[in-house]
C-alpha positions in Angstrom: -11.4 -4.5 -9.3 -9.4 -7.6 -8.4 -7.2 -5.9 -5.8 -4.1 -7.7 -4.6 -4.5 -9.3 -1.2 -2.3 -7.2 1.0 -2.7 -5.7 4.5 -2.3 -1.9 4.4 -1.1 -2.1 8.0 2.2 -3.5 6.7 2.6 -1.5 3.5 4.2 1.9 3.8 2.4 4.6 1.8 -1.0 3.0 1.7 -2.0 4.9 4.9 -0.2 8.0 3.7 -2.9 8.7 1.1 -5.5 8.8 3.7 -3.3 11.0 5.9 -3.5 13.8 3.3 -6.9 14.5 4.8 -6.6 17.3 7.4 -7.0 16.0 10.9 -9.6 18.6 11.6 -11.9 17.0 9.0 -11.6 13.6 10.7 -14.1 12.8 13.4 -15.2 10.1 15.8 -17.3 7.2 14.8 -21.0 7.5 15.9 -22.9 4.5 17.2 -25.0 4.3 14.1 -21.9 4.2 11.9 -20.2 1.6 14.1 -23.3 -0.7 13.7 -23.4 -0.1 10.0 -19.7 -0.9 9.7 -20.3 -4.2 11.5 -23.1 -5.1 9.0 -20.9 -4.0 6.1 -18.1 -6.3 7.1 -20.5 -9.2 7.6 -21.9 -8.6 4.1 -18.4 -8.3 2.5 -17.4 -11.6 4.2 -20.6 -13.2 2.8 -19.7 -12.3 -0.7 -16.5 -14.4 -0.3 -18.2 -17.4 1.5 -20.9 -17.5 -1.1 -18.4 -17.5 -3.9 -19.3 -14.1 -5.4 -15.8 -12.8 -5.1 -12.3 -14.2 -4.8 -9.9 -12.6 -2.3 -10.6 -8.9 -2.0 -12.2 -8.4 -5.4 -15.4 -6.6 -5.3 -16.5 -4.1 -2.6 -19.4 -3.1 -0.4 -20.7 0.2 0.9 -23.5 1.6 3.0 -24.7 5.1 3.5 -25.3 6.6 6.9 -26.6 10.2 6.6 -24.2 11.9 4.3 -21.3 9.5 5.1 -20.6 6.5 2.9 -18.9 3.6 4.7 -16.9 1.5 2.3 -14.6 -1.5 2.3 -10.9 -0.4 2.1 -8.6 -1.2 -0.7 -6.7 -4.5 -0.7 -7.6 -5.7 2.9 -8.9 -9.3 3.2 -12.3 -9.1 4.7 -11.6 -11.5 7.4 -9.0 -9.1 8.8 -11.3 -6.1 9.1 -12.1 -5.0 12.6 -14.2 -2.3 14.2 -11.1 -0.1 14.3 -10.8 -0.3 10.5 -14.0 1.7 9.8 -13.5 3.7 6.5 -15.8 6.5 5.5 -16.0 9.3 3.0 -18.4 12.1 2.3 -20.5 12.3 -0.9 -17.6 14.2 -2.6 -15.2 11.4 -1.8 -13.3 13.2 1.0 -12.2 10.8 3.7 -13.9 11.6 7.0 -13.5 8.3 8.9 -10.4 6.0 9.3 -7.0 6.0 7.8 -7.2 3.0 5.4 -7.5 3.9 1.7 -11.0 3.4 0.4 -11.7 0.9 -2.4 -10.5 1.9 -5.9 -14.1 1.6 -7.1 -15.2 4.5 -4.9 -16.4 6.5 -8.0 -19.0 3.9 -8.8 -20.3 3.7 -5.3 -20.6 7.5 -5.0 -22.2 7.8 -8.4 -25.0 5.5 -7.2 -25.6 7.4 -4.0 -25.6 10.8 -5.8 -28.1 9.6 -8.5 -30.5 7.2 -6.6 -32.1 6.7 -3.2 -29.7 3.8 -2.5 -28.6 3.2 1.0 -26.3 0.2 0.2 -24.2 -0.9 -2.8 -22.7 -4.3 -3.5 -20.1 -4.9 -6.3 -18.9 -8.4 -7.1 -16.9 -10.3 -9.7 -19.4 -13.2 -9.7 -18.3 -15.7 -12.3 -21.5 -16.5 -14.1 -22.6 -12.9 -14.3 -19.2 -11.8 -15.5 -19.3 -14.5 -18.2 -22.7 -13.2 -19.4 -21.3 -9.7 -19.5 -18.9 -10.8 -22.2 -21.6 -12.4 -24.4 -24.6 -10.0 -24.6 -25.6 -6.4 -24.1 -28.6 -7.3 -21.9 -29.4 -10.4 -19.8 -32.3 -12.1 -21.6 -35.6 -12.3 -19.6 -34.9 -16.0 -18.6 -36.9 -15.8 -15.3 -39.6 -13.7 -13.8 -37.3 -12.4 -11.1 -36.0 -10.1 -13.8 -38.7 -7.8 -12.5 -37.1 -7.6 -9.1 -34.2 -5.7 -10.6 -36.5 -3.3 -12.5 -36.5 -5.2 -15.8 -34.0 -6.9 -18.2 -30.5 -6.3 -16.8 -28.3 -4.2 -19.0 -24.6 -4.5 -19.5 -22.5 -1.4 -19.0 -19.8 -1.0 -21.7 -16.3 -1.8 -20.6 -14.1 0.9 -19.0 -11.0 0.7 -16.8 -11.8 -0.1 -13.2 -11.9 2.9 -10.8 -12.5 5.5 -13.5 -15.2 8.1 -13.9 -15.9 6.6 -17.3 -16.8 3.3 -15.7 -19.1 5.1 -13.2 -20.8 6.9 -16.0 -21.3 3.8 -18.1 -22.7 2.1 -15.0 -25.2 4.9 -14.4 -26.6 4.6 -17.9 -27.0 0.8 -17.5 -28.7 1.4 -14.1 -31.4 3.7 -15.4 -34.8 2.5 -14.0 -32.9 -0.6 -12.6 -31.5 -1.6 -9.3 -28.7 -3.7 -10.8 -26.5 -4.0 -13.9 -23.7 -6.1 -15.3 -20.3 -4.5 -16.0 -18.7 -5.8 -19.2 -15.7 -8.1 -18.7 -15.8 -7.1 -15.0 -18.8 -8.1 -12.8 -22.0 -6.9 -11.2 -23.3 -3.9 -9.3 -26.6 -3.8 -7.4 -28.0 -1.4 -4.8 -30.9 -1.4 -2.3 -32.5 0.2 0.6 -30.5 -2.0 3.0 -27.4 -4.1 2.8 -29.5 -7.3 2.8 -31.6 -6.1 -0.1 -28.5 -5.1 -2.1 -26.8 -8.4 -1.4 -30.0 -10.4 -2.2 -30.2 -8.6 -5.6 -26.6 -9.5 -6.3 -27.2 -13.1 -5.5 -30.4 -13.2 -7.6 -28.6 -11.7 -10.6 -25.8 -14.2 -10.4 -28.4 -17.0 -10.2 -30.2 -15.7 -13.3 -27.0 -15.5 -15.2 -26.1 -19.0 -14.3 -29.6 -20.2 -15.3 -29.3 -18.5 -18.7 -25.8 -19.9 -19.4 -27.0 -23.4 -18.4 -30.1 -23.3 -20.7 -28.1 -21.7 -23.5 -25.6 -24.5 -23.4 -28.0 -27.2 -24.5 -27.1 -28.1 -28.1 -29.7 -27.3 -30.7 -32.1 -25.6 -28.3 -32.7 -21.9 -27.3 -34.1 -20.9 -24.0 -37.7 -19.7 -23.8 -37.8 -16.1 -22.7 -40.6 -14.1 -21.0 -42.4 -11.4 -22.9 -42.9 -7.8 -21.7 -46.5 -8.6 -21.0 -45.6 -11.5 -18.8 -43.0 -9.5 -16.9 -45.5 -6.7 -16.4 -48.0 -9.2 -14.9 -45.3 -10.4 -12.5 -44.6 -6.9 -11.6 -48.2 -6.4 -10.5 -48.1 -9.5 -8.4 -44.8 -8.7 -6.7 -46.3 -5.4 -5.4 -48.4 -7.5 -3.0 -45.7 -10.1 -2.2 -44.6 -10.9 1.3 -46.0 -10.4 4.8 -48.2 -7.5 5.6 -48.4 -5.5 8.8 
């Protein structure tokens, strides 16, 4: 969601929602969670500096055990500090911090409950969002389609922050590590924050590529076949350094 830029420290009532959680359920921040929060904030700031979000739109989360650390609602990322750590359990009950979690929490939790994800990145990247308004699936314009599990599907539109949107997203994510959200943005996940972010950036790049090629008058982009993608999939299994 494109949440308004406001600082919950100065808005009465924003913290009150979090204070509904019994104090006995709140606990201290473990070292692993503190380190993960630092990495989460750095990733959230990167989405802004790389132009994938504007203001506080989009959100980032990372799973540590059964706790999901997530960006809070409406707080500019450059204002987040170590004291602002925000965490919930897999049922959405707040267990860390007092800032209200992102309004897109249902999407993040749905991913963690249904996959082996350890990190999730949601953005409003402009080219990807534009593509989400044009097609039901991003055409196989580049072999890196395989890195996301295959042609990237578009989840049908639903109001932000709803269980309906989370359900639509899960269907689009079947056998994939990323999807487009119609008239909304992107969502990717990975085993680490870096992997989830890299998949988001790759998806935005492929969308930009397809839009650029499709804009040439009188020409249609050449697309890759299923056989060509399958061959790339085999090669990618041995990609990178060993040992």
